[in-house]
C-alpha positions as CSV (number, residue, x, y, z in Angstrom):
1,M,110.0,79.9,104.2
2,V,110.9,82.9,106.3
3,Y,114.0,85.0,105.9
4,N,114.9,88.7,105.7
5,P,115.2,89.8,102.0
6,I,117.3,92.8,102.9
7,T,120.1,93.5,105.3
8,L,119.7,94.6,108.9
9,I,120.9,98.0,107.9
10,L,118.2,98.6,105.4
11,T,115.4,97.0,107.4
12,P,115.2,99.7,110.1
13,I,115.4,102.3,107.3
14,L,112.2,100.9,105.7
15,F,110.4,100.6,109.0
16,F,111.5,104.2,109.9
17,S,110.1,105.3,106.5
18,V,106.7,103.8,107.4
19,M,106.8,105.6,110.8
20,F,107.8,108.8,109.0
21,F,104.9,108.5,106.6
22,L,102.6,107.9,109.6
23,L,103.7,111.2,111.0
24,V,103.2,112.9,107.7
25,V,99.7,111.5,107.5
26,Q,98.9,113.3,110.8
27,I,99.4,116.6,109.0
28,N,97.3,115.4,106.0
29,L,100.0,115.3,103.3
30,V,100.0,111.6,102.5
31,T,96.4,111.3,103.5
32,L,95.4,113.5,100.7
33,A,97.5,111.6,98.2
34,F,96.1,108.2,99.2
35,A,92.6,109.5,99.6
36,E,92.8,110.2,95.9
37,I,92.8,106.4,95.3
38,G,90.0,105.8,97.8
39,I,92.0,104.2,100.6
40,P,91.3,105.3,104.3
41,S,94.5,106.5,106.0
42,D,94.2,103.9,108.8
43,F,94.2,101.1,106.2
44,I,97.1,102.7,104.3
45,F,99.6,102.0,107.1
46,M,98.1,98.6,107.9
47,A,98.8,97.7,104.3
48,L,102.4,99.2,104.3
49,L,103.2,97.4,107.6
50,A,101.7,94.2,106.2
51,C,104.0,94.5,103.1
52,L,107.0,95.0,105.3
53,L,106.2,92.1,107.6
54,G,105.1,90.0,104.6
55,S,108.5,90.6,102.9
56,F,110.0,88.0,105.4
57,I,107.6,85.3,104.2
58,N,108.1,83.4,101.0
59,I,105.7,80.7,99.7
60,P,107.6,78.0,97.8
61,V,106.0,77.0,94.5
62,K,108.6,75.0,92.6
63,K,112.1,73.5,92.9
64,I,114.7,73.6,90.1
65,P,117.7,71.3,90.3
66,R,121.0,73.1,90.0
67,K,124.6,71.9,90.4
68,V,126.3,75.2,91.4
69,M,125.0,77.5,94.2
70,A,126.2,80.9,95.1
71,Q,128.4,81.0,98.2
72,E,128.3,84.7,99.1
73,S,126.2,85.6,102.2
74,V,125.9,89.3,101.2
75,V,125.7,90.8,97.7
76,N,126.0,94.5,96.8
77,I,123.9,96.0,94.0
78,F,122.7,99.5,93.1
79,G,124.4,100.7,96.3
80,L,122.3,98.4,98.6
81,R,123.4,95.2,100.4
82,Y,121.2,92.1,100.1
83,D,121.4,89.0,102.3
84,V,121.7,85.7,100.5
85,P,120.1,82.9,102.5
86,V,122.8,80.1,102.8
87,L,121.2,76.7,102.2
88,K,123.1,73.5,101.6
89,R,121.0,72.2,98.8
90,K,121.5,71.7,95.1
91,V,118.2,73.2,94.0
92,T,116.8,76.7,93.5
93,V,113.5,77.2,95.2
94,I,111.1,79.4,93.3
95,A,108.9,81.2,95.8
96,I,106.3,84.0,95.9
97,N,106.9,86.8,98.5
98,V,103.9,87.8,100.5
99,G,104.8,91.4,101.0
100,G,106.3,92.1,97.6
101,A,103.9,90.2,95.4
102,I,100.7,88.9,97.0
103,I,99.6,92.0,99.0
104,P,100.4,94.5,96.2
105,V,98.5,92.4,93.7
106,L,95.4,92.2,96.0
107,L,95.5,95.9,96.7
108,S,95.9,96.7,93.0
109,L,92.9,94.4,92.2
110,Y,90.8,96.2,94.9
111,L,91.6,99.6,93.4
112,L,90.8,98.5,89.8
113,L,87.5,96.9,90.9
114,K,86.6,100.1,92.7
115,T,87.6,102.5,89.9
116,N,87.1,100.4,86.8
117,L,90.2,101.8,85.2
118,W,91.2,98.5,83.6
119,A,92.1,99.8,80.2
120,E,94.2,102.7,81.5
121,A,95.9,100.6,84.1
122,I,96.7,97.8,81.7
123,L,98.3,100.2,79.3
124,A,100.4,101.8,82.1
125,I,101.4,98.4,83.4
126,L,102.6,97.4,80.0
127,I,104.7,100.5,79.7
128,M,106.1,100.1,83.2
129,S,106.8,96.4,82.6
130,M,109.0,97.3,79.7
131,I,110.8,100.1,81.6
132,T,111.5,97.9,84.7
133,H,112.5,95.0,82.5
134,R,115.2,97.2,80.9
135,L,116.3,98.4,84.4
136,A,116.3,95.0,86.0
137,R,119.6,93.2,86.5
138,P,120.2,89.5,87.2
139,I,122.5,89.2,90.2
140,R,124.1,85.9,91.1
141,G,123.1,84.6,94.5
142,V,120.2,87.1,94.8
143,G,117.9,86.9,91.8
144,I,116.7,90.0,90.0
145,A,117.6,93.4,91.3
146,L,116.2,96.8,90.4
147,P,117.0,100.4,91.2
148,A,114.7,101.5,94.0
149,F,114.0,105.2,93.1
150,I,113.8,105.4,89.3
151,P,110.6,103.3,88.6
152,P,108.3,105.5,90.9
153,V,109.2,108.6,88.8
154,F,108.3,106.8,85.6
155,A,105.1,105.4,87.1
156,A,104.0,108.8,88.1
157,L,104.8,110.3,84.7
158,V,103.1,107.5,82.8
159,S,100.0,107.7,84.9
160,I,99.7,111.5,84.5
161,I,100.0,111.2,80.7
162,I,97.5,108.4,80.4
163,V,94.8,109.4,82.8
164,P,95.6,112.6,84.7
165,Q,92.4,112.7,86.6
166,Y,93.1,109.3,88.2
167,A,96.8,109.4,88.1
168,P,97.4,108.4,91.7
169,V,95.4,105.1,91.3
170,V,97.1,104.2,88.0
171,A,100.5,105.2,89.5
172,Y,100.2,102.7,92.3
173,V,98.9,99.9,90.2
174,S,101.4,100.4,87.3
175,G,104.3,101.1,89.7
176,T,103.8,97.8,91.7
177,M,102.4,95.5,89.0
178,G,104.8,96.8,86.3
179,T,107.8,96.2,88.6
180,L,106.5,92.7,89.5
181,I,105.9,91.7,85.9
182,G,108.8,93.5,84.2
183,A,111.5,92.7,86.7
184,D,110.4,89.3,88.1
185,I,107.9,87.6,85.8
186,F,109.7,88.5,82.5
187,N,112.9,87.2,84.0
188,I,111.5,84.1,85.6
189,K,113.4,81.8,83.2
190,K,116.7,83.3,84.4
191,L,116.0,82.8,88.1
192,G,117.2,79.2,88.1
193,D,120.5,80.1,86.4
194,L,121.7,82.6,89.0
195,G,122.9,80.1,91.6
196,A,120.5,81.5,94.2
197,P,119.2,79.0,96.8
198,I,115.9,80.9,96.8
199,A,114.5,83.0,93.9
200,S,111.7,85.0,95.3
201,I,109.1,86.7,93.1
202,G,108.6,90.1,94.6
203,G,111.3,89.3,97.2
204,A,115.0,90.1,97.5
205,G,116.2,92.5,94.9
206,T,112.8,93.8,93.8
207,F,110.9,94.1,97.1
208,D,112.3,97.5,98.0
209,G,111.5,98.7,94.4
210,I,107.9,97.4,94.7
211,F,107.4,98.8,98.2
212,L,108.8,102.3,97.3
213,N,106.9,102.3,94.0
214,G,103.6,101.9,95.7
215,V,104.2,104.8,98.1
216,L,106.3,107.3,96.0
217,A,104.4,106.8,92.8
218,V,101.1,107.8,94.4
219,I,102.7,110.8,96.2
220,L,104.5,112.0,93.0
221,A,101.4,111.6,90.9
222,S,99.3,113.5,93.4
223,I,101.8,116.4,93.6
224,F,102.1,116.9,89.9
225,V,98.4,116.5,88.9
């Protein structure tokens, strides 16, 4: 299933952000931050672009029958506008977003296998899961929505407190995985009751939070370490 999880206004902003970070990398600011977690600069932007492009792709895993579906085509939450895919069906399709769930999970596993920071990362993920669960809001027609810029700050702070010498690594893992678990997984039972035709794990409502968490948490942790 392919659809845009965010509005046409926000899409170019995110793409522009990637291009901006690409320019910043050329002057070695973000390169130093992501070098801290052992990822080559060329691969960083391949991963970021893959996340953005993958955000359009949702893999259906389950269908939940529902009698009432949301009719709105656009929903406003936390100052952002989200597109609601209009489907004439009386089921909610539970899907997994490629860019907002699968790629961040694979990248986090790669980092943990490389650094062996399992205990520290799990503790940080648990804390971030509780924080993002408190911040997440069920939105009818969309799914679960999350403020985009607050979780990265918490992810950076938590990682610095737990393991300052490897804060950027733990910041990325806890920022992305904590958001995915706390906002989406912990609320999965609510997804079918929101009248959304598609409830995407890591998709609409939380994708921008997961995407920004991965980038900003690493940068913030690197700056303050």
